[in-house]
N, C-alpha and C positions, 0 to 999 in steps of 0.2 A: 312690236315696240309698245311699251306701256306708256299711256298718256295720263297726266294728272287731271282730276276733275275739280274745277273751281267754279264759283258762281258765274263767271263769264261764259264758260263753254258748256255748263250743265244743261241749259235750255236747248242749245244747239244739238247736243248729243241726244237728248230726249226726243226732240222734234225729228231728227234724221232717223233715229231708230224706229220711231212710230210710223213714219212715212214708208220706210223699208218694210216694216211689218204689215202695212196696209196692202202692199202687193201680195204678200203671202195670204192675207185674209180675204182677198177678193173672191177666189173660188168658193169659199164657204159663205161669205156674206151675200153673194149674189146667187147662191145655190138654188133657192126655190124659184126665183125668176128665170134663171137659165134652164133649169130642169123643166119648168112649165113651158117655156118656148120650144124646147126640144121635143117635149111630149106632143105639142100641137103641130110642130113642123114635120115630125116623123110618125105621128099617130102611135105613140108608145103607150104600153100598158103601165099600170102602177108598178108591177114587178120590174119592168125594164127601166123605168125611171129611177127606182131605188137602186138597181144594179149599177147604173151609170154613176150615181153619186158615190156608191161604195168603191167602184173602180178608181175614181178620181182620188179618193183618199187612201187607196192602196198605194198609189204613187207617192202621195204625201207622206205616208208612213215610212216608205222606203227611204225617202230623203231625210226624215227626222231621226231615224234610227242610226244613221251614220254621223249625225251632227256632233255628238260628243267627241268623235275621233278627229274631225277636221276643223271644228269651229275656231280653235285657237291657233291653227297652223297656217291658214290661208289669209291673204290680204283681204280685208273686209270690203274695201272699195272695189277691187277687182271682182270679188264675189257678187257684189250688188249689180255691177254692170252685166256680168255673165247671166245671172239669174233673171234679170229684167229682160234681156234679149230672148232667153229661153222661154219665159212665160208668155211674152207678147207674141213670139213666133208661133207657139203652140195654139194660142187663141186664134190667130190669123189663119193658120192652116185648117183649124176645125171649121171655120166659116165656109170653106170650099168643099167640104166632104159631103157625100150623099149616103155613105154606108154607115149604119149604126155600129158595125164592128170596128170600122176605122175610127169612129168617134170614141169608142171605148179606149182605144190605144192612145189617142191624142190627149184625152182627158186625164189619163194616167200620167202623161208627161206634164200636163198643166199642174197637177197636184205635186209632182216631184219638184219642179222648179220653184213653185210657190213656197214649198215647205222650207227651202233654204233661206228665204227672206224672213219668214216667221222666226226661224231659229236664230238668225242673226240679230233681228230686232230685240228679241228677248235676252239674248246673250249680252248685248250692250247694256240693257237696262239692269241686268243682274249686278253690274259693278257700281250701281248708284245707291245712295242711301235712301231710306224710307221706301221699301219695296211696294207698299200699297199705293203710295202716291205716284211712283214711277210707272207701275203697270196700269194704274187707273188712267193716267194721262195718255199712255200709249193706246189703250183701248178706246178712249174718248176720241182721239184724233182719227183712229182707224174707222170708227163707226160714223163719224161726221163726214168724212170723205165718201164713204160707202153710201150714206144717205143721199148725197147729191147724185151719185151714179144711179141709184135705184129710183130716184124721182124721175129721171129722164128716160131710163130704159123702156119700161112698159108702154107709156103713151107715145113717145117720140120715135123710138127705134124699133122695138119689137112689133108694134102695131103696123108698121109699114114694111119692115124688112125681116121680120121674124128672127129666128136664131142666127142666121148669117150676119145680119146687121148688128145684133147684140155682141157676138163674138168679136167682130172687128172693132166695135166701140170699146170693149174691154182691153183689146190689144193696144189701142191708143192711150187709154188711161194708164195702163201699166208702163208704157214708154215714158209718159210725163212724170209719173211717180218715181221712175228710175233715176231721174235727175238728182235725187237725194244722195246719190253716190258721191257727189262733190263734198258733202258734209259728214258723211259716215266716217268715223275714225278708222284708221288703217289696222288697228289691232286692239287688244285688251286695254281697259282703262284702269287707273288707280283711283278708287273712290276715297276710302279712308284707311289709314294705316292698319287699324285693328282688323278690319274686314279682310284686307289683303293678306295679313299674317295668318288669318284663319284659313284662307284659301290655300296658302302654302302648306300649312300643317295638315290639311284634310285631302289634298289632291290625290294622294296615293293610297287612300283607304277606300273600302267599298262604300256605296251610298248608304246612309243611315236607313234602318228598317222603317223608321217613321216616314221617310220620304216616299217609300213604296206604298205605305198605307194611304198617305195623302193622295198619291196619284191614283190608287185604286178607287178611292171614294170619288175623286173627280171623274174618273172614267164612267162610273155608273151614272152619275149626275148628267154627264154629257150624252150618253147613249139615248136616254129617253127624250131629252130636250132637242138634240140634233135630229132625232127621228121626226119630231114635230116640225122643226124648222124646215126640213127637206120637203115636207108636204104642205106647208102653210099656204103656198100659192095655190095648190090644188084644192085646198079647202075653200079658198075664196072663189076659185073658178067654179066649184060645185054649187056655190051660191049665185052663180051667174053675174058676178061683179064685172063691171067694165074695166078695160085696161087702165083708164085714167084713175079709177078708184083703187085698183091694185097698186098703181104707182104711188098714190098718196099714202096708202097704208104702209107700204114698205119704206118709203122715204121718211115718214114721221117715225116709224118703228126704229129705224137706225139712228135717227136724231135722238130719240129717247134713250137708245142704247148708249149713245155718246154722252148724253146728260147723266145717265146712271154711272158711267165710268168716271166722269169728272167729279160727280158727287162723292163717289167712294174715294177718289183721289184726294178730295178736299177733306174728307173725314180722316183719312189716313189710319193710323193705328189706334186712334181714339175710339173706334167703333167696338173694340174688344174682340174677343176670339170665340164667343159662343152665341150671343143674341143675334148677330147679323144673319146667321144661317136660318134661324126661325123666321125672321122677317122676310128673307128671300123665299122661304117655303110658302108663307102666306100669300106673297105676291104672285108666285107661280100658280098656286091653286086658284086664286081669284081670276087670273087671266084664262086659265083652262075652263073655268065654269062659264065665262062669257063665250068662249069659243064653242063649248058644248051646246049652248042654247042659241047660237047665232043663226038667224034666218035672213039677215039683211046686212047692209054695209056697216051700220053703226055698232052693233054688238060684236061683229067680227073684228072691226078696227080696234075697239076698246080692249077686247080680249088679247089681240096680238100685241098691242102697245104695252099693256100691263105686264104680260108675260115677258116681253123682251126686256123691259126695265129690270124686272126681278132676276131674270136669267143672267143678264150682264153683270149685275151686282154679285151674284153667286159665283160667276167665273172669276172675277177680280179677287174676291176674298179667298177663294180656294187656291188660285195661283200664288197669292201672297203667302198662304200657309205652306205651300210646297217650297217656296223660296226660303222661308224662315227655317225650314226643317234641314237645310243643307247649306252650310256656309261656303262650300267650295263652288257653288253655282252650277254644278253639273245636273242636279235634279231638275232645275227649272228649264234647262235646255231640252229635257225630255218631255216637257209639257206639250209641245207640238206633236210629239209621238203619241201621247195619250189622246190628244185631240184627234189625230188622224185615225187611230185605232177605233175610237168611239164613232167617228164619222164613217168608217167602213161598216160598222155593225148597225148603226142607227138607221140610215136610209134604207138599207136592205131589209131590215126588220120591219120598218114602217111600210114598205111596199107589200110585204106579206100580210100585215095586219089590215091594210087598206084594200086588199085584193077583192074583197066582197063588195066594195063600193061605199063602205062606212068608215069614217075616220075616228070613231069613238075609241077603238082599240089603241090608236096612236096617242090620243089624249090621255088615256088611262096609263099608258106606259110612261109618259112624261111625268105624270103625277107621282107614280110609285117611285121612280128613280130620283125624284127631287127630295124625297123624305130622308134618304140615307145621310147626307151631310149634316142635317140638323140633329139627327139622332146621335151620330158618332161624335161630333165635335162638342156635344153637350156633356159627354162623359170622358172624353179623351182629347188630349192636345199633343201635337208633336213636340218632342224635346228639342230645344235649340242646340244645333251641333256647332 
């Protein structure tokens, strides 16, 4: 059933979609902390840690690849309930496992169920006007909730109960967030007449070539930065930071990510389509330089915070570019698949680069991959379909 979008329900739809998407983002947003606790609980090597992250997002990729085929056919409230139960159950089961092989399997299920929530949240927002503002608000809410979770996990949960406690805590968080099912629309929305007419006209033709180019650029950007994200906690652990310090770093980091997303949402389309990518690149490089020279808490924290702010801005701008490249809304539903594919490649690649005990290769990879969007979008822009 198509539902109209008006000022009264616009905020409710954005909020519900953002909370649903937060469930999908939890495995990624908590990835370094969870992988770090797994590494300590099971004495895992860097290669094994990277493999676990990659397997999780293999399941995530499987879920997202099917999203364009079922996203408009299923009842969205029913989907929210089912995915919430699946994600929470998988986290709870993983807390009781002792075998790393079994954990690999369960984390694949975590990725699969979480992906459905990410796809759903993004699909709802695709129907709304001002894509930059809608996706910026979604990411801001997602990261704000995650900040609270990450503030509590290392010092309060992981310090006492290690990975089993953290997994159970995330299961509870997912269950609470799943209450958003009461406010999620049951089916596609009607935003504005012109946009929906474009959807009708474009729904049966292939995705524009420019959409694939935008997704390819986003993939490269994500590979390098997700590689760093997966091992950011390990970099802090290598500096012998205390659990409370790690918790502060990641909580503030995600709060800054939320601030960045809300900042981009406030700017909206006024930011233009070229300069934002260069500003993002400068921010990423500044953060990486701090991390490269970090020998204590403060430079590590500053580097992580600056990097996260810039990385989040870059994600919002690029998702908005993908959304603008395809009026049918199908391309943006594939964004989680791009995210999943890059998350499969990034952690595994980072594990290989960090196998010798140095994280400099991971930092270099993030820097190189961050250059591409600024270069490409300076000379090319996707045609509006």
